[in-house]
C-alpha positions as CSV (number, residue, x, y, z in Angstrom):
1,M,353.1,-57.8,63.6
2,R,349.9,-59.9,63.4
3,G,349.7,-60.3,67.1
4,A,350.3,-56.6,67.7
5,G,347.5,-55.7,65.3
6,R,345.1,-57.9,67.2
7,T,346.0,-56.4,70.6
8,A,345.9,-52.8,69.3
9,R,342.5,-53.0,67.6
10,P,340.3,-53.5,70.7
11,F,341.2,-50.2,72.2
12,G,339.7,-48.3,69.4
13,L,336.7,-50.5,69.4
14,L,336.3,-50.1,73.3
15,A,336.4,-46.3,72.7
16,L,333.6,-46.6,70.1
17,G,331.5,-49.1,72.1
18,L,331.6,-47.6,75.6
19,P,329.2,-44.7,74.9
20,L,326.5,-47.4,73.9
21,V,327.2,-49.4,77.0
22,A,327.1,-46.3,79.2
23,L,323.7,-45.2,77.7
24,T,322.1,-48.5,78.0
25,L,323.1,-48.8,81.7
26,V,321.4,-45.5,82.6
27,P,318.0,-47.3,83.3
28,L,319.8,-49.9,85.4
29,G,321.6,-47.1,87.3
30,F,318.2,-45.4,87.9
31,V,316.7,-48.6,89.3
32,L,319.7,-49.3,91.6
33,V,319.9,-45.8,92.9
34,T,316.1,-45.5,93.7
35,S,316.3,-49.0,95.4
36,A,319.4,-47.8,97.4
37,D,317.4,-44.8,98.5
38,L,314.7,-47.1,99.9
39,G,317.2,-49.2,101.8
40,P,317.4,-52.9,101.9
41,A,314.7,-53.3,104.7
42,E,312.1,-51.2,103.0
43,L,312.8,-52.7,99.6
44,W,312.4,-56.2,100.9
45,R,309.1,-55.1,102.7
46,L,307.8,-53.8,99.4
47,I,308.8,-56.9,97.5
48,D,308.0,-59.6,100.1
49,R,304.1,-59.4,99.7
50,P,301.5,-61.6,98.3
51,R,300.8,-59.3,95.5
52,T,304.4,-59.4,94.4
53,T,304.5,-63.2,94.6
54,A,301.5,-63.4,92.2
55,L,303.1,-60.9,89.9
56,L,306.4,-63.0,90.0
57,S,304.5,-66.2,89.3
58,N,302.6,-64.7,86.3
59,T,305.9,-63.1,84.8
60,I,307.9,-66.3,85.2
61,R,305.1,-68.6,83.9
62,L,304.5,-66.5,80.8
63,T,308.1,-65.7,80.0
64,V,309.4,-69.3,80.3
65,S,306.4,-70.8,78.6
66,A,306.5,-68.3,75.7
67,M,310.3,-68.7,75.3
68,L,309.9,-72.5,75.0
69,A,306.9,-72.2,72.7
70,C,308.6,-69.8,70.4
71,A,311.9,-71.8,70.4
72,V,309.9,-74.9,69.3
73,L,307.6,-73.2,66.9
74,G,310.2,-70.9,65.4
75,T,312.7,-73.8,64.8
76,A,310.0,-76.2,63.5
77,T,308.5,-73.7,61.0
78,A,312.1,-72.7,59.8
79,W,313.0,-76.4,59.2
80,V,309.7,-77.1,57.4
81,V,310.2,-74.0,55.1
82,E,313.9,-74.3,54.5
83,R,314.5,-78.2,54.5
84,T,311.3,-79.8,53.1
85,D,309.3,-80.0,49.9
86,L,306.3,-78.3,51.4
87,P,304.1,-76.8,48.7
88,G,304.0,-73.0,48.7
89,R,307.4,-72.5,50.5
90,R,307.8,-69.0,49.1
91,F,304.4,-68.0,50.5
92,F,305.2,-69.4,53.9
93,T,308.7,-67.8,53.9
94,I,307.1,-64.4,53.8
95,M,304.0,-65.1,55.9
96,L,305.9,-66.7,58.8
97,V,307.8,-63.4,59.2
98,A,304.8,-61.2,58.6
99,P,303.6,-61.3,62.3
100,L,306.6,-59.0,63.0
101,A,304.5,-56.4,61.1
102,V,301.7,-56.7,63.6
103,P,302.6,-55.2,67.0
104,A,301.7,-57.5,70.0
105,F,299.2,-54.9,71.4
106,V,297.5,-54.7,68.0
107,N,297.3,-58.5,68.0
108,S,295.8,-58.4,71.5
109,Y,293.4,-55.7,70.4
110,G,292.4,-57.9,67.4
111,W,291.6,-60.9,69.6
112,V,290.1,-59.0,72.6
113,S,287.8,-56.9,70.5
114,L,286.3,-60.0,69.1
115,T,286.1,-62.2,72.3
116,T,287.1,-61.8,75.9
117,R,287.8,-65.5,76.3
118,V,291.5,-64.8,75.4
119,E,291.9,-62.8,78.7
120,G,294.2,-64.4,81.2
121,F,297.3,-66.7,81.0
122,G,296.2,-69.0,78.1
123,G,295.2,-66.1,75.9
124,A,298.3,-64.3,76.7
125,L,300.5,-67.2,76.0
126,L,298.8,-67.8,72.7
127,I,299.0,-64.2,71.6
128,V,302.7,-63.4,72.6
129,T,303.7,-66.6,71.0
130,L,302.0,-65.8,67.8
131,S,303.5,-62.3,67.9
132,Y,307.1,-63.2,68.9
133,F,307.9,-66.6,67.4
134,P,309.3,-64.9,64.1
135,L,312.2,-63.6,66.3
136,V,313.3,-67.2,66.5
137,H,312.2,-68.4,63.1
138,L,314.1,-65.7,61.2
139,P,317.6,-66.2,62.5
140,V,317.2,-70.1,62.5
141,A,315.9,-70.0,58.9
142,A,318.8,-67.9,57.9
143,T,321.3,-70.3,59.7
144,L,319.7,-73.3,58.0
145,R,320.1,-71.7,54.6
146,G,323.8,-71.1,55.4
147,L,324.7,-74.6,56.7
148,D,326.7,-77.0,54.6
149,P,324.7,-80.0,53.9
150,A,327.8,-82.1,53.5
151,L,327.8,-82.5,57.3
152,E,324.3,-84.0,57.3
153,D,325.3,-86.3,54.3
154,T,328.2,-87.5,56.4
155,A,325.9,-88.3,59.3
156,H,323.5,-90.2,57.0
157,A,326.4,-92.2,55.5
158,L,327.3,-93.3,59.1
159,G,323.9,-94.6,59.4
160,H,322.1,-91.8,61.4
161,G,318.4,-91.2,60.6
162,R,317.0,-87.7,60.0
163,A,315.9,-87.3,63.6
164,R,319.3,-88.2,65.0
165,T,321.1,-86.2,62.4
166,F,319.0,-83.1,63.2
167,A,319.6,-83.4,67.0
168,R,323.3,-84.1,66.8
169,V,324.5,-82.2,63.7
170,V,322.0,-79.5,62.8
171,L,320.7,-78.5,66.1
172,P,324.2,-77.6,67.6
173,Q,324.9,-75.4,64.6
174,L,321.7,-73.5,65.2
175,R,322.7,-72.7,68.8
176,L,323.6,-69.1,68.3
177,A,320.6,-68.2,66.2
178,L,318.2,-70.2,68.5
179,L,319.5,-68.9,71.7
180,G,319.7,-65.3,70.4
181,G,316.1,-65.3,69.1
182,T,314.9,-67.0,72.4
183,L,316.8,-64.5,74.5
184,L,315.1,-61.6,72.5
185,V,311.6,-63.2,73.2
186,G,312.4,-63.4,76.9
187,L,313.6,-59.8,77.1
188,H,310.6,-58.5,75.2
189,L,308.2,-60.4,77.6
190,L,309.9,-59.0,80.6
191,A,309.1,-55.6,79.3
192,E,305.8,-56.3,77.5
193,F,303.1,-53.8,78.6
194,G,300.4,-53.0,75.9
195,A,299.4,-56.6,74.9
196,L,299.2,-57.9,78.4
197,Q,297.3,-54.7,79.8
198,L,294.6,-55.3,77.0
199,L,294.6,-59.0,78.0
200,R,294.2,-58.3,81.7
201,F,297.0,-60.4,82.6
202,P,299.0,-58.8,85.4
203,T,302.8,-59.0,85.4
204,F,305.5,-56.8,86.9
205,T,305.4,-54.5,83.8
206,T,301.8,-53.8,84.0
207,A,301.9,-53.4,87.8
208,I,304.8,-50.9,87.4
209,Y,302.7,-48.9,84.9
210,D,299.8,-48.8,87.1
211,Q,301.9,-47.8,90.1
212,Y,303.5,-45.0,88.2
213,Q,300.1,-43.8,86.9
214,S,298.8,-43.5,90.5
215,T,301.9,-42.3,92.4
216,F,304.3,-41.3,89.6
217,N,307.5,-42.2,91.5
218,G,306.2,-43.9,94.6
219,P,308.1,-46.6,96.6
220,D,306.1,-49.5,95.1
221,A,307.0,-48.4,91.5
222,S,310.6,-48.0,92.5
223,A,310.8,-51.4,94.0
224,L,309.2,-53.6,91.3
225,P,311.7,-52.9,88.5
226,T,314.4,-54.4,90.8
227,V,312.8,-57.8,90.2
228,L,312.9,-57.4,86.5
229,V,316.6,-56.4,86.6
230,L,317.2,-59.8,88.4
231,G,315.1,-61.6,85.8
232,C,317.2,-60.1,83.1
233,L,320.4,-61.1,84.8
234,V,319.1,-64.7,85.0
235,L,318.3,-64.8,81.3
236,L,321.6,-63.4,80.4
237,L,323.6,-65.9,82.5
238,A,321.5,-68.8,81.2
239,D,322.1,-67.6,77.7
240,L,325.8,-67.2,78.3
241,R,326.0,-70.7,79.8
242,L,324.2,-72.5,77.0
243,R,325.9,-70.5,74.2
244,G,329.4,-71.7,75.0
245,A,332.5,-70.6,73.2
246,R,332.1,-72.5,69.9
247,R,332.6,-70.9,66.6
248,Y,330.4,-71.5,63.5
249,A,332.0,-69.9,60.5
250,R,332.3,-72.2,57.5
251,V,336.0,-72.2,56.3
252,G,336.0,-75.2,54.0
253,T,337.0,-75.0,50.3
254,G,334.7,-74.9,47.4
255,A,331.2,-73.6,46.8
256,M,328.5,-74.8,49.1
257,R,325.6,-76.6,47.4
258,P,322.0,-76.2,48.6
259,A,320.5,-78.9,50.7
260,A,318.2,-81.4,49.0
261,P,314.6,-80.9,50.5
262,A,313.3,-83.7,52.6
263,R,310.2,-85.3,51.2
264,L,307.1,-85.0,53.6
265,G,305.2,-87.8,51.7
266,R,301.9,-88.6,53.6
267,A,302.8,-85.8,56.1
268,T,302.3,-83.2,53.4
269,A,298.7,-82.6,54.0
270,P,298.7,-82.3,57.9
271,V,301.9,-80.2,57.8
272,L,300.4,-77.8,55.1
273,A,297.1,-77.5,57.2
274,T,299.1,-76.8,60.4
275,M,301.2,-74.1,58.7
276,T,298.1,-72.5,57.2
277,A,296.3,-72.5,60.5
278,L,299.3,-70.9,62.1
279,V,299.4,-68.1,59.5
280,A,295.6,-67.6,59.9
281,L,295.9,-67.2,63.7
282,A,299.0,-64.9,63.6
283,I,297.9,-62.7,60.7
284,G,294.4,-63.5,59.8
285,V,292.7,-62.8,63.2
286,P,294.2,-59.3,63.8
287,I,293.8,-58.2,60.2
288,G,290.3,-59.6,60.0
289,S,289.5,-57.7,63.3
290,L,290.9,-54.4,61.8
291,V,288.8,-54.9,58.6
292,H,285.7,-55.6,60.8
293,W,286.1,-52.5,62.9
294,L,287.0,-50.3,59.9
295,V,283.8,-51.4,58.2
296,V,281.3,-51.5,61.1
297,G,282.8,-49.5,64.0
298,S,280.6,-46.8,65.2
299,S,283.6,-44.6,66.1
300,T,285.5,-45.3,62.9
301,A,286.9,-42.2,61.2
302,F,289.6,-41.3,58.7
303,P,291.2,-38.1,59.7
304,V,293.6,-37.8,56.7
305,A,295.7,-35.0,58.2
306,A,296.2,-36.7,61.5
307,L,296.9,-40.1,59.9
308,T,299.4,-38.7,57.5
309,S,301.3,-36.6,60.2
310,T,301.5,-39.5,62.7
311,A,302.6,-41.9,60.0
312,L,305.4,-39.7,58.7
313,T,306.5,-39.0,62.4
314,S,306.6,-42.8,63.1
315,I,308.5,-43.5,59.8
316,G,311.1,-40.8,60.6
317,L,311.7,-41.9,64.1
318,G,311.9,-45.6,63.0
319,L,314.6,-44.8,60.3
320,A,316.6,-42.5,62.5
321,A,316.6,-45.0,65.4
322,A,317.5,-48.0,63.1
323,A,320.5,-46.1,61.7
324,L,321.7,-44.8,65.0
325,T,321.3,-48.2,66.8
326,S,323.0,-50.2,64.0
327,V,326.1,-47.8,64.0
328,A,326.3,-47.7,67.9
329,T,326.1,-51.6,68.3
330,L,328.5,-52.6,65.6
331,P,331.7,-51.9,67.6
332,V,330.3,-54.0,70.5
333,A,329.3,-56.9,68.2
334,W,332.7,-56.8,66.6
335,L,334.4,-57.0,69.9
336,C,332.3,-59.9,71.0
337,E,333.0,-62.0,67.9
338,R,336.5,-60.9,66.9
339,H,338.1,-60.3,70.3
340,R,336.4,-62.7,72.7
341,G,337.0,-62.4,76.4
342,P,335.5,-61.6,79.7
343,L,335.6,-57.8,79.0
344,S,333.8,-58.0,75.6
345,T,331.2,-60.3,77.0
346,T,330.5,-58.1,79.9
347,L,330.2,-55.1,77.6
348,E,327.7,-57.0,75.4
349,R,325.6,-58.3,78.2
350,S,325.4,-54.9,79.8
351,T,323.5,-53.5,76.8
352,Y,320.7,-56.0,77.4
353,F,319.4,-54.6,80.8
354,G,317.7,-51.7,79.3
355,S,315.6,-53.7,76.9
356,A,314.3,-55.9,79.8
357,L,313.0,-53.0,81.7
358,P,309.5,-51.5,80.8
359,G,309.5,-48.5,78.4
360,I,308.1,-46.4,81.3
361,V,311.2,-47.1,83.5
362,V,313.6,-46.3,80.7
363,A,311.6,-43.1,80.1
364,L,311.6,-42.0,83.7
365,A,315.4,-42.8,84.0
366,L,316.1,-40.4,81.1
367,V,313.8,-37.8,82.4
368,T,315.5,-38.0,85.7
369,V,319.0,-37.7,84.2
370,T,318.2,-35.0,81.7
371,I,316.4,-32.8,84.3
372,R,319.4,-33.0,86.7
373,Y,322.4,-33.1,84.3
374,A,321.3,-32.1,80.8
375,Q,318.2,-30.0,80.9
376,P,318.4,-28.7,77.2
377,L,317.8,-32.4,76.2
378,Y,314.5,-32.7,78.1
379,Q,311.5,-33.4,75.9
380,T,313.5,-33.4,72.7
381,T,313.6,-35.9,69.9
382,A,317.2,-36.7,70.8
383,M,316.1,-38.1,74.2
384,L,313.3,-40.1,72.5
385,L,315.9,-41.7,70.1
386,A,318.2,-42.4,73.0
387,A,315.3,-44.4,74.6
388,Y,314.9,-46.4,71.4
389,V,318.6,-47.3,71.3
390,I,318.4,-48.4,75.0
391,L,315.2,-50.5,74.4
392,F,316.2,-52.0,71.0
393,A,320.0,-52.3,70.9
394,P,319.8,-56.2,71.4
395,R,317.8,-56.5,68.2
396,A,320.6,-55.1,66.2
397,L,323.4,-56.5,68.2
398,I,322.2,-60.1,68.0
399,S,321.8,-59.9,64.3
400,Q,325.2,-58.4,63.8
401,R,326.9,-61.0,66.1
402,A,325.3,-63.8,64.1
403,A,326.5,-62.4,60.9
404,L,330.0,-61.8,62.1
405,A,330.0,-65.4,63.5
406,Q,329.4,-66.8,60.0
407,A,331.8,-64.4,58.3
408,P,335.2,-66.3,58.2
409,R,338.0,-64.3,59.8
410,V,340.4,-65.9,57.3
411,F,339.0,-63.6,54.5
412,D,340.1,-60.6,56.5
413,D,343.5,-62.2,57.2
414,V,344.0,-63.0,53.5
415,A,343.1,-59.4,52.5
416,G,345.6,-58.2,55.0
417,S,348.4,-60.4,53.8
418,L,347.8,-58.9,50.3
419,G,348.4,-55.4,51.6
420,A,344.9,-54.1,52.4
421,G,344.8,-51.9,55.4
422,R,342.3,-52.1,58.2
423,L,339.8,-49.6,56.7
424,A,340.1,-51.3,53.3
425,R,339.4,-54.7,54.7
426,L,336.5,-53.4,56.7
427,R,335.0,-51.8,53.6
428,R,335.7,-54.4,51.0
429,V,335.7,-57.6,52.8
430,T,333.9,-57.7,56.2
431,L,331.0,-55.2,55.8
432,P,329.8,-56.8,52.5
433,L,329.7,-60.2,54.3
434,I,327.8,-58.9,57.3
435,A,325.6,-56.4,55.5
436,P,322.5,-58.7,55.2
437,G,322.6,-59.5,59.0
438,A,323.2,-55.9,59.8
439,G,320.4,-54.9,57.6
440,A,318.0,-57.4,59.3
441,G,319.0,-56.0,62.6
442,A,318.3,-52.5,61.4
443,A,314.8,-53.6,60.1
444,L,314.0,-55.3,63.4
445,V,314.8,-52.0,65.2
446,F,312.6,-50.1,62.7
447,L,309.7,-52.4,63.3
448,A,310.1,-52.1,67.1
449,V,310.3,-48.3,67.0
450,V,307.2,-47.8,64.7
451,T,305.2,-49.8,67.1
452,E,306.8,-48.7,70.5
453,L,304.2,-47.4,73.0
454,T,305.2,-46.6,76.6
455,A,308.4,-44.8,76.2
456,T,306.9,-42.7,73.4
457,L,303.9,-41.8,75.5
458,L,306.2,-40.2,78.1
459,L,309.2,-38.9,76.0
460,A,307.7,-37.6,72.7
461,P,308.1,-33.8,72.5
462,I,305.0,-31.8,73.1
463,G,302.7,-32.0,70.1
464,T,304.5,-35.1,68.7
465,T,302.2,-38.1,68.2
466,T,302.8,-41.5,66.6
467,L,300.7,-44.2,65.2
468,S,301.1,-46.2,68.4
469,T,300.3,-43.5,70.8
470,E,297.1,-42.5,68.8
471,F,296.1,-46.1,68.6
472,W,296.6,-46.6,72.3
473,N,294.6,-43.5,73.2
474,N,291.6,-44.8,71.3
475,S,291.8,-48.4,72.1
476,S,292.2,-47.8,75.8
477,S,288.9,-45.9,75.7
478,V,287.3,-48.8,73.8
479,A,287.0,-46.8,70.7
480,Y,288.0,-49.8,68.5
481,G,286.7,-48.2,65.3
482,A,288.8,-45.0,65.8
483,A,291.9,-47.0,66.8
484,A,291.6,-49.4,63.6
485,P,293.0,-46.9,61.1
486,Y,296.1,-46.2,63.1
487,A,296.7,-49.9,63.7
488,A,296.2,-50.6,59.9
489,L,298.8,-48.0,59.1
490,M,301.3,-49.4,61.5
491,I,300.9,-52.8,59.8
492,I,301.3,-51.2,56.2
493,I,304.4,-49.3,57.2
494,S,305.8,-52.3,58.9
495,A,305.2,-54.6,55.9
496,P,308.2,-53.4,53.7
497,A,310.5,-53.9,56.7
498,T,309.3,-57.4,57.1
499,M,309.9,-58.1,53.4
500,L,313.4,-56.7,53.7
501,L,314.0,-59.0,56.6
502,T,313.0,-62.0,54.5
503,R,315.2,-60.9,51.4
504,Q,318.1,-60.0,53.5
505,S,318.0,-63.3,55.4
506,R,318.0,-65.1,52.2
507,R,320.9,-63.1,50.8
508,S,323.0,-63.7,54.0
509,A,322.7,-67.4,53.4
510,A,323.7,-67.0,49.7
């Protein structure tokens, strides 16, 4: 009976997960079809050019460098906050997640409006790292809180020092969280547009946008996304290779005790100074710039009606997309963790391609499909929400997978042996265990939607404006003062979701 139950369940999950997979593959199909229309020879001619080589170099350098920087910075800050006696740990717990409330293009605006020295590779690496390292810090910190310190105590008893214990005991258990967060950083950078456009650092995404602006659907614009698809494939294969097939649920008996914080001693002052400087760079500079332009900007204005309308629209879209994405991704996450195999892995990885493509490519793919096959959906809120699901499904999926990985399956089996049906086990056992992780994923989607730019510019129904689009319209015309109120509202709206991420992350460990 037990084995039959396990073989029967995936069919229902497959039926629930396939619509998400089909939707997220629409942009990939669009790119492949347009590339096929060009033909191999023409496609290679368009790609094999000095300009493409330069764009490829910029994209690879920035993506790899930022992924490494975010992995190191996110892991280091998580360990300092969760495992040391650093003064002000509660303050830093919040402030190190707070950069998620500041969109990357607002961060770039904050720096560029004060100095042009940040333009180019160095500035781009600095700013995207400051914007995206919380994507690694957050899951790693949550995992550190959930680890059983008995494993580290055993390593210490065997004579291992702190460094060796961290490398051989702690770091392997952080694998899922670290790889998942780093993968999100890489996918975001492949598709990043606004921040890099303001920093004048050309990548494939900025070049695609420029090409579509000049020729709408010219051959150059159709060829460049093909390279991004290959880049996404490389990231997914590398993540799959490094992730392995290990399981990380704690199934030991007894209550887990909290880890004793490591004493920093003489390192307290420099570590505290470094953490303070990091918060100042990630949060202080963009907010300080906003305050500056709000006070002294010649174009600064406070149109209450417009600000209220765009804020309510952004909040409504964010909440709707977060709920829709969370529901759509749960069956796929469940398949990947509870029914592992080539099929479930393929389904999960298929959902990542859309998020690695620029929003403008996702938008044009949906426009093309709806015009040809579903005209009533053209320029509707439903199509815009579909774009958000495609772009941000990995945010919810990775959080749900991490939560399921740490929810011991034995609890579900015990409930089943006591006579609880599938729905009862889901409602009373599994969902409460994964609720904090699922909530964190929903909050990540909300943050992304409130600050999404390119897809919203193209797909928003006529007359619909959001905070991000109004900010971009003003900042791109160098009206920094007029853009500041919209940026400030984005941060204010995003702050509660950021706080929720921190609280739910702590609850998941408890």
